[in-house]
Structures are given as C-alpha cells and as structure tokens.
A tleap script that builds the chain and sets N, CA, C and O, in Angstrom:
source leaprc.protein.ff14SB
mol = sequence {
  NMET VAL LEU PRO LEU LYS GLN PRO THR ALA
  ALA PRO THR ARG LYS VAL LEU ALA TYR THR
  GLY GLY SER ALA VAL ILE GLY PRO ALA LEU
  SER GLU ILE VAL LEU TYR VAL LEU GLN LEU
  LEU ASN HIE GLY GLN GLU LEU PRO ASP ASN
  ILE GLN LYS ALA VAL TYR THR LEU ILE ILE
  VAL ALA ALA GLY PHE VAL ALA ALA TYR ALA
  THR PRO ALA SER SER ASP ASP VAL PRO VAL
  VAL ASP PRO GLN ALA THR CPRO
}
set mol.1.N position { 78.979 44.685 45.591 }
set mol.1.CA position { 78.384 45.859 45.410 }
set mol.1.C position { 78.158 46.952 46.719 }
set mol.1.O position { 77.642 46.624 47.788 }
set mol.2.N position { 78.489 47.854 46.501 }
set mol.2.CA position { 78.614 49.035 47.484 }
set mol.2.C position { 76.970 49.485 47.496 }
set mol.2.O position { 76.475 49.623 46.377 }
set mol.3.N position { 76.296 49.667 48.388 }
set mol.3.CA position { 75.182 50.579 48.649 }
set mol.3.C position { 75.644 51.928 48.872 }
set mol.3.O position { 76.790 52.378 48.882 }
set mol.4.N position { 74.320 52.586 49.081 }
set mol.4.CA position { 74.448 54.200 49.289 }
set mol.4.C position { 74.980 54.071 50.763 }
set mol.4.O position { 74.909 52.988 51.344 }
set mol.5.N position { 75.468 55.092 51.311 }
set mol.5.CA position { 75.923 55.486 52.533 }
set mol.5.C position { 74.870 55.523 53.690 }
set mol.5.O position { 73.789 56.089 53.533 }
set mol.6.N position { 75.265 54.822 55.003 }
set mol.6.CA position { 74.316 54.744 55.936 }
set mol.6.C position { 74.235 55.926 56.894 }
set mol.6.O position { 75.121 56.231 57.692 }
set mol.7.N position { 73.103 56.541 56.731 }
set mol.7.CA position { 72.909 57.896 57.389 }
set mol.7.C position { 71.645 57.599 58.403 }
set mol.7.O position { 70.545 57.193 58.028 }
set mol.8.N position { 72.031 57.888 59.783 }
set mol.8.CA position { 71.100 57.727 60.655 }
set mol.8.C position { 69.979 58.558 60.761 }
set mol.8.O position { 68.913 58.140 61.213 }
set mol.9.N position { 70.184 59.961 60.291 }
set mol.9.CA position { 69.102 61.078 59.894 }
set mol.9.C position { 69.234 61.415 58.596 }
set mol.9.O position { 70.043 60.834 57.873 }
set mol.10.N position { 68.449 62.396 58.166 }
set mol.10.CA position { 68.485 62.919 56.882 }
set mol.10.C position { 69.470 64.309 56.886 }
set mol.10.O position { 69.656 65.064 55.931 }
set mol.11.N position { 69.989 64.403 58.128 }
set mol.11.CA position { 71.045 65.703 57.943 }
set mol.11.C position { 72.179 65.411 57.017 }
set mol.11.O position { 72.590 64.262 56.858 }
set mol.12.N position { 72.716 66.501 56.373 }
set mol.12.CA position { 73.732 66.290 55.222 }
set mol.12.C position { 75.148 65.747 55.994 }
set mol.12.O position { 75.327 65.971 57.191 }
set mol.13.N position { 75.941 65.150 55.323 }
set mol.13.CA position { 77.201 64.738 56.074 }
set mol.13.C position { 78.111 65.829 56.023 }
set mol.13.O position { 78.005 66.869 55.374 }
set mol.14.N position { 78.985 65.473 56.760 }
set mol.14.CA position { 80.205 66.737 56.997 }
set mol.14.C position { 80.696 67.223 55.682 }
set mol.14.O position { 80.960 68.411 55.497 }
set mol.15.N position { 80.852 66.077 54.540 }
set mol.15.CA position { 81.694 66.515 53.430 }
set mol.15.C position { 80.456 67.524 52.806 }
set mol.15.O position { 80.761 68.581 52.253 }
set mol.16.N position { 79.445 67.218 52.908 }
set mol.16.CA position { 78.269 68.186 51.909 }
set mol.16.C position { 78.320 69.525 52.410 }
set mol.16.O position { 78.397 70.535 51.710 }
set mol.17.N position { 78.262 69.471 53.964 }
set mol.17.CA position { 78.457 70.642 54.640 }
set mol.17.C position { 79.915 71.680 54.314 }
set mol.17.O position { 79.984 72.909 54.297 }
set mol.18.N position { 80.852 70.777 54.108 }
set mol.18.CA position { 82.214 71.473 53.867 }
set mol.18.C position { 82.003 72.053 52.554 }
set mol.18.O position { 82.242 73.253 52.419 }
set mol.19.N position { 81.549 71.306 51.474 }
set mol.19.CA position { 81.577 71.764 50.153 }
set mol.19.C position { 80.694 72.959 50.037 }
set mol.19.O position { 81.084 73.874 49.312 }
set mol.20.N position { 79.295 73.093 50.798 }
set mol.20.CA position { 78.705 74.139 50.666 }
set mol.20.C position { 79.336 75.320 51.362 }
set mol.20.O position { 78.998 76.423 50.931 }
set mol.21.N position { 80.296 75.278 52.483 }
set mol.21.CA position { 80.816 76.343 53.060 }
set mol.21.C position { 81.823 76.928 52.287 }
set mol.21.O position { 82.053 78.137 52.281 }
set mol.22.N position { 82.639 75.794 51.406 }
set mol.22.CA position { 83.733 76.359 50.740 }
set mol.22.C position { 83.275 76.966 49.698 }
set mol.22.O position { 83.806 78.062 49.519 }
set mol.23.N position { 82.301 76.598 48.759 }
set mol.23.CA position { 81.775 76.975 47.648 }
set mol.23.C position { 80.887 78.689 47.824 }
set mol.23.O position { 80.929 79.664 47.073 }
set mol.24.N position { 80.165 78.483 49.089 }
set mol.24.CA position { 79.422 79.481 49.238 }
set mol.24.C position { 80.311 80.800 49.929 }
set mol.24.O position { 80.021 81.967 49.662 }
set mol.25.N position { 81.235 80.488 50.691 }
set mol.25.CA position { 82.057 81.594 51.739 }
set mol.25.C position { 83.434 81.792 51.068 }
set mol.25.O position { 83.841 82.942 50.904 }
set mol.26.N position { 84.146 80.772 50.685 }
set mol.26.CA position { 85.566 81.067 50.322 }
set mol.26.C position { 85.619 81.246 48.675 }
set mol.26.O position { 86.483 81.970 48.180 }
set mol.27.N position { 84.693 80.577 47.887 }
set mol.27.CA position { 84.972 80.795 46.636 }
set mol.27.C position { 84.748 82.089 46.134 }
set mol.27.O position { 85.627 82.681 45.508 }
set mol.28.N position { 83.583 82.600 46.370 }
set mol.28.CA position { 83.056 84.197 45.966 }
set mol.28.C position { 84.535 85.127 46.080 }
set mol.28.O position { 85.071 85.717 45.143 }
set mol.29.N position { 84.940 85.077 47.287 }
set mol.29.CA position { 85.724 85.995 47.848 }
set mol.29.C position { 87.047 85.686 47.142 }
set mol.29.O position { 87.661 86.619 46.626 }
set mol.30.N position { 87.457 84.620 47.094 }
set mol.30.CA position { 88.998 84.078 46.269 }
set mol.30.C position { 88.780 84.496 44.848 }
set mol.30.O position { 89.719 85.037 44.265 }
set mol.31.N position { 87.531 84.286 44.165 }
set mol.31.CA position { 87.387 84.593 42.763 }
set mol.31.C position { 87.774 86.013 42.391 }
set mol.31.O position { 88.505 86.383 41.473 }
set mol.32.N position { 86.932 86.941 43.575 }
set mol.32.CA position { 87.494 88.464 43.534 }
set mol.32.C position { 88.760 88.714 43.443 }
set mol.32.O position { 89.309 89.473 42.645 }
set mol.33.N position { 89.280 88.011 44.344 }
set mol.33.CA position { 90.891 88.401 44.461 }
set mol.33.C position { 91.567 87.960 43.282 }
set mol.33.O position { 92.564 88.622 42.993 }
set mol.34.N position { 91.262 86.969 42.499 }
set mol.34.CA position { 91.962 86.217 41.304 }
set mol.34.C position { 91.564 87.035 40.140 }
set mol.34.O position { 92.344 87.312 39.229 }
set mol.35.N position { 90.424 87.385 40.186 }
set mol.35.CA position { 89.801 88.255 38.967 }
set mol.35.C position { 90.765 89.758 39.015 }
set mol.35.O position { 91.281 90.314 38.046 }
set mol.36.N position { 90.796 90.057 40.017 }
set mol.36.CA position { 91.489 91.627 40.441 }
set mol.36.C position { 93.078 91.286 39.978 }
set mol.36.O position { 93.686 92.082 39.262 }
set mol.37.N position { 93.644 90.138 40.411 }
set mol.37.CA position { 95.060 89.829 39.952 }
set mol.37.C position { 95.221 89.867 38.505 }
set mol.37.O position { 96.080 90.520 37.913 }
set mol.38.N position { 94.264 89.060 37.935 }
set mol.38.CA position { 94.084 88.843 36.332 }
set mol.38.C position { 94.051 90.310 35.487 }
set mol.38.O position { 94.656 90.598 34.454 }
set mol.39.N position { 93.229 91.042 36.208 }
set mol.39.CA position { 92.938 92.521 35.629 }
set mol.39.C position { 94.438 93.324 35.605 }
set mol.39.O position { 94.974 93.855 34.632 }
set mol.40.N position { 94.937 93.235 37.008 }
set mol.40.CA position { 96.274 93.921 36.856 }
set mol.40.C position { 97.274 93.515 35.966 }
set mol.40.O position { 97.925 94.352 35.341 }
set mol.41.N position { 97.508 92.002 35.816 }
set mol.41.CA position { 98.307 91.479 34.828 }
set mol.41.C position { 97.728 91.924 33.410 }
set mol.41.O position { 98.632 92.139 32.602 }
set mol.42.N position { 96.866 92.052 33.076 }
set mol.42.CA position { 96.147 92.398 31.854 }
set mol.42.C position { 96.176 94.156 31.729 }
set mol.42.O position { 95.283 94.752 31.128 }
set mol.43.N position { 97.119 94.735 32.266 }
set mol.43.CA position { 97.481 96.220 32.226 }
set mol.43.C position { 96.381 96.925 32.735 }
set mol.43.O position { 96.317 98.090 32.343 }
set mol.44.N position { 95.457 96.533 33.532 }
set mol.44.CA position { 94.295 97.147 34.071 }
set mol.44.C position { 93.026 97.099 33.165 }
set mol.44.O position { 91.988 97.592 33.608 }
set mol.45.N position { 93.042 96.612 32.093 }
set mol.45.CA position { 91.955 96.220 31.328 }
set mol.45.C position { 91.306 95.061 31.790 }
set mol.45.O position { 91.829 93.981 32.063 }
set mol.46.N position { 89.727 95.485 31.877 }
set mol.46.CA position { 88.692 94.448 32.212 }
set mol.46.C position { 89.036 93.200 31.348 }
set mol.46.O position { 89.645 93.248 30.279 }
set mol.47.N position { 88.666 92.318 31.823 }
set mol.47.CA position { 88.655 90.879 30.971 }
set mol.47.C position { 87.373 90.867 30.556 }
set mol.47.O position { 86.528 91.544 31.143 }
set mol.48.N position { 87.094 90.153 29.570 }
set mol.48.CA position { 85.771 89.912 28.799 }
set mol.48.C position { 84.766 89.117 29.704 }
set mol.48.O position { 85.034 88.047 30.251 }
set mol.49.N position { 83.664 89.734 29.780 }
set mol.49.CA position { 82.676 89.288 30.642 }
set mol.49.C position { 82.332 87.667 30.824 }
set mol.49.O position { 81.952 87.237 31.913 }
set mol.50.N position { 82.485 86.885 29.766 }
set mol.50.CA position { 82.377 85.531 29.643 }
set mol.50.C position { 83.454 84.948 30.232 }
set mol.50.O position { 83.263 83.859 30.772 }
set mol.51.N position { 84.652 85.471 30.254 }
set mol.51.CA position { 85.990 84.832 31.052 }
set mol.51.C position { 86.010 85.187 32.365 }
set mol.51.O position { 86.636 84.439 33.116 }
set mol.52.N position { 85.475 86.150 32.827 }
set mol.52.CA position { 85.336 86.718 34.174 }
set mol.52.C position { 84.264 85.559 34.984 }
set mol.52.O position { 84.509 85.082 36.092 }
set mol.53.N position { 83.020 85.236 34.138 }
set mol.53.CA position { 82.148 84.319 34.598 }
set mol.53.C position { 82.794 83.031 34.632 }
set mol.53.O position { 82.620 82.416 35.684 }
set mol.54.N position { 83.484 82.473 33.764 }
set mol.54.CA position { 84.009 81.158 33.546 }
set mol.54.C position { 85.243 81.043 34.642 }
set mol.54.O position { 85.428 79.930 35.133 }
set mol.55.N position { 85.989 81.999 34.999 }
set mol.55.CA position { 86.916 82.139 36.249 }
set mol.55.C position { 86.138 81.803 37.599 }
set mol.55.O position { 86.350 80.858 38.359 }
set mol.56.N position { 85.230 82.766 37.703 }
set mol.56.CA position { 84.597 83.074 38.980 }
set mol.56.C position { 83.904 81.364 39.181 }
set mol.56.O position { 84.101 80.671 40.179 }
set mol.57.N position { 83.203 81.010 38.153 }
set mol.57.CA position { 82.546 79.546 38.364 }
set mol.57.C position { 83.538 78.473 38.746 }
set mol.57.O position { 83.451 77.699 39.699 }
set mol.58.N position { 84.466 78.556 37.870 }
set mol.58.CA position { 85.992 77.563 38.186 }
set mol.58.C position { 86.522 77.732 39.655 }
set mol.58.O position { 86.817 76.745 40.330 }
set mol.59.N position { 86.607 78.704 40.012 }
set mol.59.CA position { 86.953 78.970 41.397 }
set mol.59.C position { 86.118 78.503 42.450 }
set mol.59.O position { 86.465 77.744 43.355 }
set mol.60.N position { 84.811 79.087 42.242 }
set mol.60.CA position { 83.925 78.268 43.388 }
set mol.60.C position { 83.599 77.023 43.231 }
set mol.60.O position { 83.118 76.538 44.255 }
set mol.61.N position { 83.680 76.239 42.251 }
set mol.61.CA position { 83.706 74.731 42.132 }
set mol.61.C position { 84.985 74.127 42.979 }
set mol.61.O position { 84.929 73.222 43.812 }
set mol.62.N position { 86.151 74.854 42.556 }
set mol.62.CA position { 87.325 74.178 43.022 }
set mol.62.C position { 87.366 74.650 44.366 }
set mol.62.O position { 87.797 73.736 45.069 }
set mol.63.N position { 87.141 75.546 44.958 }
set mol.63.CA position { 86.821 75.782 46.500 }
set mol.63.C position { 86.089 75.009 47.252 }
set mol.63.O position { 86.490 74.704 48.376 }
set mol.64.N position { 84.968 74.586 46.796 }
set mol.64.CA position { 84.144 73.669 47.240 }
set mol.64.C position { 84.775 72.414 47.296 }
set mol.64.O position { 84.853 71.780 48.348 }
set mol.65.N position { 85.262 71.991 46.148 }
set mol.65.CA position { 85.846 70.476 46.190 }
set mol.65.C position { 87.074 70.314 47.175 }
set mol.65.O position { 87.255 69.349 47.918 }
set mol.66.N position { 87.966 71.541 47.039 }
set mol.66.CA position { 88.962 71.462 48.313 }
set mol.66.C position { 88.570 71.210 49.738 }
set mol.66.O position { 89.023 70.400 50.546 }
set mol.67.N position { 87.581 72.132 49.852 }
set mol.67.CA position { 86.943 71.972 51.261 }
set mol.67.C position { 86.323 70.671 51.577 }
set mol.67.O position { 86.609 70.081 52.619 }
set mol.68.N position { 85.442 70.178 50.673 }
set mol.68.CA position { 85.261 68.751 50.832 }
set mol.68.C position { 86.164 67.654 50.789 }
set mol.68.O position { 85.891 66.618 51.396 }
set mol.69.N position { 87.167 67.772 50.162 }
set mol.69.CA position { 88.231 66.646 50.078 }
set mol.69.C position { 89.025 66.815 51.479 }
set mol.69.O position { 89.365 65.856 52.172 }
set mol.70.N position { 89.229 67.930 51.741 }
set mol.70.CA position { 90.195 68.168 53.024 }
set mol.70.C position { 89.336 67.695 54.502 }
set mol.70.O position { 89.935 67.349 55.520 }
set mol.71.N position { 87.960 67.752 54.394 }
set mol.71.CA position { 87.322 67.370 55.589 }
set mol.71.C position { 87.075 65.849 55.537 }
set mol.71.O position { 86.545 65.231 54.614 }
set mol.72.N position { 87.594 65.319 56.791 }
set mol.72.CA position { 87.250 63.903 56.918 }
set mol.72.C position { 85.963 63.459 57.071 }
set mol.72.O position { 85.038 64.195 57.414 }
set mol.73.N position { 85.845 62.133 56.800 }
set mol.73.CA position { 84.400 61.635 56.844 }
set mol.73.C position { 83.818 61.403 58.095 }
set mol.73.O position { 84.617 60.906 58.888 }
set mol.74.N position { 82.729 61.590 58.524 }
set mol.74.CA position { 82.290 61.233 59.944 }
set mol.74.C position { 82.505 59.597 60.178 }
set mol.74.O position { 82.890 58.911 59.231 }
set mol.75.N position { 82.256 59.036 61.405 }
set mol.75.CA position { 82.115 57.872 61.551 }
set mol.75.C position { 80.778 57.302 61.222 }
set mol.75.O position { 80.572 56.089 61.261 }
set mol.76.N position { 79.839 58.208 60.886 }
set mol.76.CA position { 78.536 57.691 60.456 }
set mol.76.C position { 78.498 57.407 59.024 }
set mol.76.O position { 77.665 56.600 58.613 }
set mol.77.N position { 79.281 57.960 58.242 }
set mol.77.CA position { 79.403 57.832 56.733 }
set mol.77.C position { 80.304 56.676 56.138 }
set mol.77.O position { 81.202 56.761 55.300 }
set mol.78.N position { 79.866 55.695 56.733 }
set mol.78.CA position { 80.649 54.343 56.263 }
set mol.78.C position { 79.885 53.734 55.045 }
set mol.78.O position { 78.673 53.934 54.963 }
set mol.79.N position { 80.471 53.072 54.189 }
set mol.79.CA position { 79.749 52.424 53.171 }
set mol.79.C position { 79.043 51.193 53.599 }
set mol.79.O position { 79.679 50.447 54.343 }
set mol.80.N position { 77.828 50.845 53.259 }
set mol.80.CA position { 77.263 49.613 53.314 }
set mol.80.C position { 77.642 48.610 52.538 }
set mol.80.O position { 77.627 48.898 51.341 }
set mol.81.N position { 78.020 47.395 52.834 }
set mol.81.CA position { 78.344 46.481 51.862 }
set mol.81.C position { 77.441 45.470 51.730 }
set mol.81.O position { 76.942 45.059 52.778 }
set mol.82.N position { 77.062 44.902 50.575 }
set mol.82.CA position { 76.117 43.885 50.631 }
set mol.82.C position { 76.874 42.610 50.734 }
set mol.82.O position { 77.913 42.412 50.105 }
set mol.83.N position { 76.425 41.899 51.402 }
set mol.83.CA position { 77.142 40.653 51.827 }
set mol.83.C position { 76.920 39.445 50.820 }
set mol.83.O position { 77.722 38.511 50.813 }
set mol.84.N position { 75.880 39.470 50.016 }
set mol.84.CA position { 75.483 38.475 49.022 }
set mol.84.C position { 76.080 38.926 47.615 }
set mol.84.O position { 76.076 38.179 46.636 }
set mol.85.N position { 76.592 40.217 47.610 }
set mol.85.CA position { 77.356 40.486 46.323 }
set mol.85.C position { 78.476 39.848 45.978 }
set mol.85.O position { 79.248 39.439 46.845 }
set mol.86.N position { 78.718 39.673 44.614 }
set mol.86.CA position { 80.227 39.026 44.280 }
set mol.86.C position { 80.824 39.934 43.753 }
set mol.86.O position { 80.303 40.759 43.001 }
set mol.87.N position { 82.255 39.893 44.153 }
set mol.87.CA position { 83.192 40.952 43.774 }
set mol.87.C position { 83.542 40.939 42.238 }
set mol.87.O position { 84.319 41.773 41.775 }
savepdb mol mol.pdb
quit
C-alpha cells in the first residue's frame, strides 16, 4: 500500500506549481493561436461558440498536463510505503 506523499510543509509540490503555470500562462495564449489558425483554415469564418470553448478548455488542460509531466519531482516528493502492507 502506498500512502500519500510525504511533504514537510503545506507548500504545493513542484509538479502542482508547473501545472498551474502551464494552464494559467501557456494554455490561454496557445489556445488563442490555435483558434486563430482554425479560423483561417475555416476560410475566415468564426467557429461556433461551443467549439471555441471546447478547444480553449482542452488546450489549457493539455498545456498544464505537459508542463507538470515535464517537471521532475522534488526530492521531498517521495512516496511513503507502509512496511506492514502486503503486496
């Protein structure tokens, strides 16, 4: 059994900070660029509002995931293993 991560403080881990930065900074900017390109490919016509919102949301989530995945874990972010647990 793997218990929650051992954190010495209540501060967020590096991966959480990376996800936040990726989804808050990179995601919206990248979404605008992708939507612009999609509209150009659509002969200058605006995409339906629900499609724009879906693309925007998916890119923001993906940017956050990629940022968190690419960030290495801190040495403090090691799982605590229960020695009495059976495999």
